[in-house]
PASEBA-1860 file (N, C-alpha, C; in nm, 3 decimals):
! residues 29
1> XXXXXXXX> -6.739/-1.766/1.133/-6.783/-1.778/0.993/-6.687/-1.699/0.902 ~ -6.640/-1.587/0.952/-6.551/-1.503/0.871/-6.425/-1.580/0.833 ~ -6.369/-1.651/0.933/-6.246/-1.727/0.906/-6.272/-1.832/0.799 ~ -6.389/-1.896/0.809/-6.422/-1.999/0.711/-6.429/-1.938/0.571 ~ -6.487/-1.821/0.561/-6.498/-1.755/0.430/-6.360/-1.718/0.377 ~ -6.274/-1.671/0.467/-6.139/-1.635/0.425/-6.064/-1.758/0.375 ~ -6.081/-1.870/0.444/-6.014/-1.993/0.402/-6.065/-2.035/0.265 ~ -6.195/-2.022/0.244/-6.253/-2.061/0.115/-6.199/-1.969/0.006
9> XXXXXXXX> -6.186/-1.841/0.038/-6.132/-1.745/-0.060/-5.988/-1.782/-0.093 ~ -5.909/-1.808/0.008/-5.768/-1.843/-0.014/-5.759/-1.969/-0.099 ~ -5.847/-2.066/-0.071/-5.848/-2.189/-0.150/-5.884/-2.158/-0.294 ~ -5.984/-2.073/-0.313/-6.028/-2.039/-0.447/-5.914/-1.975/-0.526 ~ -5.845/-1.881/-0.463/-5.733/-1.815/-0.531/-5.624/-1.915/-0.563 ~ -5.595/-2.004/-0.468/-5.490/-2.103/-0.488/-5.526/-2.194/-0.606 ~ -5.653/-2.233/-0.612/-5.695/-2.322/-0.720/-5.693/-2.250/-0.854 ~ -5.721/-2.121/-0.851/-5.722/-2.044/-0.976/-5.584/-2.043/-1.040
17> XXXXXXXX> -5.479/-2.055/-0.958/-5.343/-2.054/-1.010/-5.304/-2.192/-1.062 ~ -5.389/-2.292/-1.040/-5.359/-2.428/-1.083/-5.440/-2.462/-1.208 ~ -5.409/-2.574/-1.271/-5.481/-2.619/-1.391/-5.632/-2.609/-1.375 ~ -5.703/-2.585/-1.482/-5.848/-2.566/-1.480/-5.921/-2.686/-1.424 ~ -5.866/-2.806/-1.440/-5.934/-2.926/-1.394/-5.960/-2.917/-1.243 ~ -5.861/-2.868/-1.169/-5.876/-2.858/-1.023/-5.978/-2.750/-0.989 ~ -5.974/-2.640/-1.064/-6.066/-2.530/-1.037/-6.210/-2.576/-1.059 ~ -6.231/-2.652/-1.164/-6.366/-2.701/-1.192/-6.417/-2.785/-1.076
25> XXXXX> -6.328/-2.860/-1.013/-6.368/-2.950/-0.906/-6.432/-2.874/-0.790 ~ -6.377/-2.758/-0.758/-6.428/-2.682/-0.643/-6.501/-2.557/-0.689 ~ -6.556/-2.560/-0.809/-6.629/-2.445/-0.860/-6.759/-2.423/-0.786 ~ -6.793/-2.517/-0.697/-6.918/-2.506/-0.623/-6.914/-2.385/-0.531 ~ -6.795/-2.352/-0.480/-6.781/-2.237/-0.390/-6.831/-2.113/-0.462
END
């Protein structure tokens, strides 16, 4: 489970550096 959370965190950070449209898409996390 920890690895999954880390991957989600990494994804979140990666999306934060991209246009807001992409971030909104995965804002469910």
